C-alpha positions as CSV (number, residue, x, y, z in Angstrom):
1,M,108.3,81.0,77.0
2,S,105.0,81.1,78.1
3,Q,106.0,77.9,80.4
4,S,108.4,79.9,81.8
5,I,106.3,82.3,82.9
6,S,104.0,79.9,84.4
7,L,107.2,78.2,86.6
8,E,107.7,81.5,87.9
9,A,104.3,82.0,88.7
10,Q,104.4,78.9,90.1
11,Q,107.3,79.1,92.0
12,K,106.2,82.8,93.0
13,R,103.2,81.7,94.8
14,R,105.1,79.0,96.8
15,L,107.5,81.7,98.2
16,R,104.4,83.8,98.9
17,R,102.9,81.3,101.0
18,K,105.9,80.5,102.4
19,Y,106.9,84.2,104.0
20,L,103.6,85.0,105.0
21,T,103.3,82.4,106.9
22,L,106.8,82.8,108.9
23,R,105.6,86.7,108.8
24,N,102.5,85.8,110.4
25,K,103.9,83.8,113.0
26,L,105.7,87.1,114.4
27,S,104.6,88.1,117.8
28,S,103.2,92.1,117.9
29,N,106.1,92.7,120.3
30,Q,108.7,91.8,117.9
31,I,107.4,93.2,115.0
32,K,107.6,96.6,117.2
33,K,110.9,95.9,118.4
34,D,112.4,95.1,114.5
35,S,110.3,97.7,113.5
36,R,112.1,100.4,115.3
37,K,115.3,98.8,114.2
38,I,114.7,98.8,110.4
39,L,113.3,102.4,110.7
40,T,116.3,103.4,112.7
41,N,118.7,102.2,109.6
42,L,116.6,103.7,107.2
43,K,117.0,107.0,109.1
44,K,121.1,106.5,108.1
45,I,120.5,106.3,103.7
46,P,121.4,109.5,102.4
47,Q,118.6,109.3,100.1
48,F,116.1,109.0,103.1
49,Q,117.7,112.2,104.8
50,E,117.8,114.5,101.3
51,A,114.5,113.5,100.4
52,E,111.3,116.5,100.8
53,S,108.8,114.3,99.4
54,F,107.9,110.4,100.4
55,F,105.5,107.7,99.4
56,I,105.3,105.3,102.3
57,Y,102.7,102.1,102.2
58,V,100.6,102.2,105.3
59,A,101.8,98.6,107.2
60,H,98.9,96.0,107.1
61,N,98.6,93.0,108.7
62,N,102.7,91.9,110.3
63,E,104.1,94.4,107.5
64,V,106.8,96.4,109.2
65,R,105.1,99.0,111.0
66,T,105.3,102.5,109.1
67,E,102.9,104.4,111.1
68,E,105.3,106.1,113.5
69,L,107.6,107.1,110.5
70,I,104.9,108.6,108.5
71,T,103.5,110.6,111.7
72,K,107.2,111.8,112.1
73,L,108.0,113.1,108.7
74,L,104.3,115.0,108.7
75,G,106.0,116.6,111.7
76,Q,109.1,117.6,109.8
77,D,107.0,119.3,107.3
78,K,107.9,116.7,104.5
79,I,105.2,116.1,102.2
80,V,103.7,112.6,102.7
81,T,101.8,110.4,100.0
82,V,100.5,107.1,100.9
83,P,99.4,104.5,98.2
84,R,95.5,104.9,97.2
85,I,93.6,102.0,95.0
86,I,91.3,103.3,92.2
87,R,88.5,101.6,90.3
88,N,90.9,100.4,87.3
89,K,93.2,98.3,90.0
90,T,95.8,101.7,90.0
91,M,97.2,102.7,92.8
92,I,98.3,106.3,93.1
93,P,99.9,108.5,95.6
94,V,97.7,110.6,97.3
95,Q,99.3,113.6,100.1
96,V,98.2,113.3,103.4
97,F,98.5,115.2,106.3
98,N,97.4,112.7,109.4
99,L,96.8,109.6,109.9
100,S,93.1,109.8,111.4
101,S,92.4,110.8,107.6
102,L,92.6,107.2,106.2
103,Q,90.3,104.6,105.9
104,K,89.9,100.6,105.4
105,N,89.6,99.6,102.1
106,H,88.0,96.2,101.2
107,H,90.9,94.6,102.2
108,G,91.1,96.1,105.4
109,I,94.3,98.3,104.6
110,L,94.5,101.8,105.5
111,E,94.2,104.6,102.2
112,P,93.4,108.0,101.5
113,V,89.5,108.9,100.9
114,S,90.3,111.2,98.9
115,I,91.3,110.1,95.0
116,K,93.5,113.1,94.2
117,K,96.4,112.0,92.6
118,Y,99.9,114.0,93.6
119,P,100.8,115.7,90.7
120,K,104.6,116.0,91.5
121,K,107.7,114.2,91.5
122,I,107.9,112.1,94.7
123,D,112.0,111.9,96.1
124,L,111.5,108.3,97.6
125,A,109.1,105.2,97.9
126,I,109.2,103.1,101.1
127,V,107.2,99.6,100.0
128,P,106.6,96.3,101.5
129,G,107.4,93.0,99.7
130,L,107.3,89.3,101.4
131,A,110.9,88.4,100.2
132,F,113.6,90.6,98.4
133,T,117.4,90.0,97.6
134,A,120.2,91.5,98.2
135,K,120.7,93.4,94.7
136,G,116.7,94.6,95.4
137,D,114.7,92.3,93.7
138,R,110.8,91.7,95.1
139,V,108.3,89.8,95.5
140,G,105.1,91.4,96.4
141,M,101.4,90.1,97.2
142,G,101.5,89.5,93.5
143,G,98.8,92.3,92.5
144,G,101.4,94.0,90.8
145,Y,100.4,97.4,92.1
146,Y,104.7,98.9,93.6
147,D,105.9,96.8,90.1
148,K,103.6,99.4,88.0
149,F,104.1,102.3,90.1
150,L,108.1,102.0,90.3
151,A,107.6,101.6,86.3
152,E,105.6,105.1,86.2
153,N,108.1,106.9,88.6
154,S,111.2,105.2,87.1
155,T,113.0,108.2,88.8
156,V,112.3,107.5,92.5
157,Y,114.3,106.0,95.1
158,A,112.8,103.2,96.3
159,I,114.0,101.4,99.6
160,G,112.0,98.4,100.6
161,L,111.6,97.2,104.1
162,G,111.6,93.7,105.5
163,Y,112.4,91.6,108.4
164,S,115.9,89.9,107.9
165,F,114.5,86.4,107.4
166,Q,112.6,87.8,104.2
167,V,116.6,88.8,102.6
168,V,117.2,85.3,100.2
169,D,120.2,84.8,97.7
170,K,117.4,84.7,94.5
171,L,113.6,85.3,93.5
172,P,111.9,84.2,90.3
173,T,111.7,87.7,88.2
174,T,110.2,88.5,84.7
175,R,110.6,91.4,82.9
176,W,107.5,93.2,84.7
177,D,109.3,93.3,88.1
178,R,110.7,96.4,89.3
179,K,113.9,96.4,91.8
180,V,114.1,98.4,94.7
181,N,117.5,100.5,95.2
182,Q,118.0,99.1,98.7
183,V,116.6,96.8,101.2
184,V,116.7,97.3,104.8
185,T,116.0,94.7,107.7
186,E,116.6,94.6,111.4
187,K,120.1,94.0,111.1
188,K,121.4,95.2,107.8
189,I,121.1,98.0,105.0
190,F,121.6,96.3,101.5
């Protein structure tokens, strides 16, 4: 068993390097253009349309941009929470009321200053990833934050956002990995 976990870990490391390199080659214009298309596709999903409370990552580096989405949802009086990493390496949802209240953490990722966890049920989670499958398997940066969050919030409807080149046929997975319900790219909704 430990050999297969080790092999899966090696495969994931290679995949992370590959897709991080590919994503880092995107121009800022391409990121903006594809992000707009991805968010347009996201808005077509019934679970998104019906949700009242959201957990949305704040884009970092060349991830699909989410700032415009967050601002728009806040303007519609929706409840928006974003990730906050706390001392014990746990990610919690913290409600935000505007993007100007966020500060960069030690990884350079914008997050709330507050460590007050949003206490109620969240309807929909928007999560990043480096690679996805059409069936919802996901490989992230390797911290396990989103897997743990999705495991602890098993009723939340989770949607992964990525560029079309990030969707692959198969990914190595372990029993700790959590799937997303849907994956949205600039070309397609899976």
